[in-house]
N, C-alpha and C positions, 0 to 999 in steps of 0.2 A: 396870141389869143388862146385862152384856155377854154376848151369845151368839155364839160363833164359828162360822163356816161355813168349812170347809176344802175347797180344790179344787186341781186340777192342770191347767194350761192347756197346758203344753209339757213335753216330755221331752228330756233330753240336755244335755250341756255341751261345747261345742267347744273349751274352753280347756285349757291344758296345765299347770295348777298341780300342782306335784310332790307336794303333800300330799294330793291328792284321790284317794281309792280308789273313790268311787262310780261313776266313769265306767267302771270295769272290769266293773260289773254288766251283764248282758245287757239288763235292763229299763231301763237308763239310757243308757250309752254316750256317744259324742261327737256323734252325729248328732242335729240338732234336728228334732223332730217336733211340729207345732202343730195344735191343734184349730182350728176356725173361730171367728172372733170372735163370731159370732151364737150358736154352740153354747155358748161359755163364758158369754156374757151370759144365755142361757136358764138355765144352771145357777145363776147368781147370783140370778136371780129365783126359782128353785125353792127355794134355800136361805132366801131371805127369807120365802117362804110357810111354811117349816118353823120359822120363829121366829128365824133368825139375823139379827143386826143389824150384823155386820161380817164381811167375807170375808178370809181369809188364803190367798194363793197359796203353795203348797208346791213350786213349780217349782225345779229345780236351779239355774237361772239365768234368771229371768223376763225380763231385759233382753237376752238373748243374740240375739234376732232383732228388730231395730228395727221392721221392717215389721209384724210381728205386734202389737207393743205399740201402734203407731199405730192399726192397724185395730180393736183391742179398745177403746182409749180413745174412738175416734170412734163406735163402736157404742154404748158406754155413754152417751155424750153425746147421741147421736141418740135414745136411749130415755128420756132425762131420768132416768137412774138416780140414786137417792139412797143407794145402798148404799156405805158407806165400805169401803175395802180396803187391804191392805198386801201387800208382796212383798219377796223378797230379790233384790237387783240388784248389778251391778258398777259401781264408780266410773268405770272407763274406757269404759263403754258409755252414759254419760249426758251430757246437756248441758242448758242452760237451757230451750231450746225443748221438749225431751222432758219435763222435769220439770213445766213449765207445763201441758202437755197432760195429763199424768198427774194433776196436781192437779185440773184441770177435770173429769176423769173420775171423781173420787172418791177418789183416793189420799190416805191420811192418815198412812201410816207406811212407811218403807223400812228394810230391813236391809242394811247395806253392809259388805262385807269390806275393811276398811282394812288389816288384818293387821300391818303394821309401819311405823314411821317411818323406817326405814333403807332407802335406795335399794339398797344392796348385798343386803340380805336379800330385798327384793321381787324383785330380779333372780334371786337364787338360787332363790327359790320359783317362778320363771317365772310370776309373777302378772301382769305388765304387758304390754299389747299395743302400746303406742306409746312414743315416746321422750321424751315430756314428763315432767318430774320428778314422781314419784308424790305426794309430800306437797303439792306445789303444786296438783295436780289434785284431791286430796281436799279441800283447803281451799276450792276453788271450789265443789265439789258441796255441801258442808255449808253454805256461805254461802248458796247458792241455795235449798236446801231450807228453811233458816230463814226466808229472805225470803218464800217461797211458803207457809209454814205447814205444811210436811210434816214429821212427826216422824221421828226417826232413831234407829236402834239400830246402833251400830258394833261390828264384830267385830275382835278383835285376837288375834294368835298370838305367844306368848312361848316361848322355849326352843329355837330352832333350834340344832343341835349346834355351829355355828360362831359363834353370836351372842355379841357382847361386851357387857359391862356398859354401855359407852357407847352401843351400838346399842339396848339396852333403854331407856336414858334418852331416846333419840331418839323411841322409840315413845310413851313417857309424855308427852313434850313435845308431840308431834303430837296425842295424845288430848286434852290440855288446850286446845290451839288449836281443835280441831274442836268441842269442847263438845257432844257428841251428847246426846240426851235420855236414852238408856240405853246401856250397853255390855255386851259379853260377851267375856270373856278366856279363851282356850283355850291349853292347853299343846301345843306342837308334838309331834305324834304320827305317826311313820312307820308307817302301816297296811300290812299285807301287800297286795300288788297295786298299791301306789302307787309312783311314781318315787322318792319320798322313801325308801321302804324299800330300794330298790336302791342309792340314793346313799349310804345310811348303814349298809348291811348289815354291813360290817366292825365298826363300832362296836356295832351291835346284837348281833352274835355274841359279841363280847367281854363285853358286859353279861350275856348269857344264861349264858355259861361262868362268869363271876364269881358270878352269883346261884346257880348250881348248886353251886359249890364251898362256898358259905355255907349250903347246905341248903334253899334256896328252890326251889320248883317253877316 
């Protein structure tokens, strides 16, 4: 029987993904705030005492601050923690050494935002932080997680207003290459407050006007 324990170790996301509206919330924002590694490890022990046998970090971007991840992993290793855990992370914030340390500290599953197999769409989303080809970087990360025995849940986004059929096919092709354990597919949604909303406001207004003319609220 799996009993989940949920916790938040950090707040904030410093990234500029255009589809993200969460960073507009006062409780989240772009500034990273971290609890101490010892405090987080204490909570994991508390959750275990309450009956949890796996922990899920609900952080906006668990891997956003590398020093924190290293400190927490080292704390869990020092305590000889047996609690398995999972988190949502970014492909461009990981490397083999980091994944190896996370595995040693009990990481059994990672949620990774792949989003698209099209380099143009990734750049339009303002998803990438470096110049390395996105699909190449994703393939390395998923290869390493498989080698280390870390499960993967890949997130994809389909339906960018300028996305072509060929670019959707690129995403499908990349998903097949990555061969993650599970996937989640989301439709591109420009939420109010996000940069995507501003980028596509003209199209959104046209859609709203058209829907009103057809009698939809």
